[in-house]
C-alpha positions, 0 to 999 in steps of 0.5 A: 500500500505504501508505494500506491500511497506515495504515487497518489500523493504525487498525483494530487500534490504539488511537485517539489521544486528541486525534483520537478523535472525528474518526477514530471518525465518519470510519471509521464512514462511510468503512469501510462505503462502502469495503466497498460499493465493493469488493463492487461490484468483486467482484460488480457484479450483487450487491454486497450478497451477498444470495444468498450464504452470508455477507453480506460488506458487514456486516463493515464495520459489525461491525468499527466496532461492535467498535471504537467501540461500538453508535452508531458501528456503527449509523451504519455500517449506515446507510451500507449502507442509503443505498447500497441505492438506488444499488447495489441496483437495482430489487429489493425492499428486503430488510428481514430482511437489514438487520434481521439486520445491525443486530442483529448490529451491536448485539450486537458493539457491546455486546460491544466496549463491555464489553471496552473498559470492562474494558481501561480499568479494567485500564489505570487499575489498571496506571497506578496500580500503576506509580505506586505501584511508582515511589513505593515505589522512591523511598521504598526508595532514601531508606530505604536512604540513611537506613539507611546514614547511620544506620549510619555515625552509629552506627559513629562515635557509638553514643550521645548525649552526654546519655545518656553523661553520665547513665550516667557519673553513675550509675557515679560515684554507685554507687561511693563509692571515695575515691581520687585517681582513683576508679573509674579502671578502670570509667571507662576501660572506659566510655569505651572502649565510648562512644568505641570505644577499642581500646588506652588507659590512664590515668596518675595524677598526683601533685604535678604529675608523672605516675606511670609505671605506669597505674592503668587500661588497655584492651587492651595496656598495654605500650609507653606512656611518660609522656615521649611528645611528645603527652603532654608537649604535652597537659600543657603545654596542659592540654587534649585534644590529638591527632595531627591537630592542628598541635602544633608539634613534629617528634617522632613520637608513638605515641599518637592523643590525650592528654587531661589530667584537669584540675579547674577549679582547674587541678589535673591529677589524671591523663591519658588516653592513647589509642593505637588506635581505629577510623578512623571513630570518630576524629572531631570528635564523638567528641573533643568527647564525650570532652572533655566526659566527661573534664571531667565525671568529674574535676569529679565527683571534686572537686565537693563541695569546689569547688562550695561557692561556689554553696551559699554564694550559695544555701544552700537549693539542693540539693547535687546541683543545685549540683554539676550546675550547677557541672559544666555551667558548666565543660563550657560553658567548655571545650567551648562546649556550653551548658546552661540553667536555666528558672525557673517561678514559680506565683502563688497560686491555686485551681489552683496545686497542680494546675498545679505537679504537671502541669508537674513531671510533664513534666520529662525524666529527665536534668533536675535539679529544684529546688522551692521553696515559701515562703509561698503562692508555689511555684517550680520551677527546672529545670536542662536539661543540654546544651540551647540556648535554642532547646530551652528554647523548645520545652520552654516551648511544650510546657508551654503547649500542655499547659496549653491542652489540659487547661485552655484556659489559657496561661502568663498565664491559669494564673498562671505566669511563666518566666525563663531563665538561660543558664549561658554568661552569667558572671553567670548564677548571680547572675541566678538568685539575683536571680530567686529572691529577687524572687519569694519572699514 
């Protein structure tokens, strides 16, 4: 039974790719021979079933043609012809018998070829669709992970530091209140939105002492004490302190963090105390952003007084440019977040004005611009807040690619020199002054 089962499996199943040709011609020759042998056993006197209602030996070529096509079916029919001299006896050769068999085999072979072509197309289409489904499933998985990561990022850090500074600058610029801590309540509300405070207050400091009553609050304002151990420790250190730090005191504090609002001259204008905020928002990024915003706020208050040294060094410097430079220097010293000034010098030439206008339009909204024109030389100084030297290289590459696409020129061909002044350098302003002095007519 096992050989018959194997043969039947070969008849009804798809052939193996590697042995397809071997099995094709083996079955094309062996199946009709086997059919003749069985017919000889069933009807020894008439193995070709010439006078019967159905010519059973032609069933073998018919199956081969359906499975392997017309050529294999015709080869199987040829085996029947070769068997006629052996098994047919002395009877006259039946031309009509074999002609009809070959015609039927050809029709079956053509039908089998068309059907196999359709099956192959369907299999190829299914294989492609399976690959696409697997690919889409992988992409969907990555998209879901990316969405979860973005969701967590928005929960813990809903806005970038650069955007937060821009909004805070607009808030302070639109309010001209003159006080020891101007716009304290709007500032605290702004911080609550950015850092997700739930309960926080701001205390004002006069003559080195905090006033007991807060000047701004978010959430419940009762229960705060200026004698809280974390507030005392933060005033002693004059920097942001929080409960996750090892602040060397066994006293328990009701606060999560305390941030003294200290100017660059060491004067404490006030103190921010936070008692409650979401767990995921209490992270290093939020603390760094809070420290930068606190410094920016307090420096903006006193900037017109303390930024005078910059205006003395460079009298023609725009006040806003000088103020921003001073504040970003302080932010760099306190938080380590660098800022850079890029100076572009445009040499005299026929295309100087066009090049100057083209480059100036590429400035970002958060950048501060200082344009200088003395004689025929034009200078464009750009203050890039909270950007490293790597970001400056990308900015310069973008400008050079723009010049190349518009005029097929690089910096040298366009007559442009560039210099970088890192505000992390203690002598950065002196370097800026020297660069501007050397390139003026």
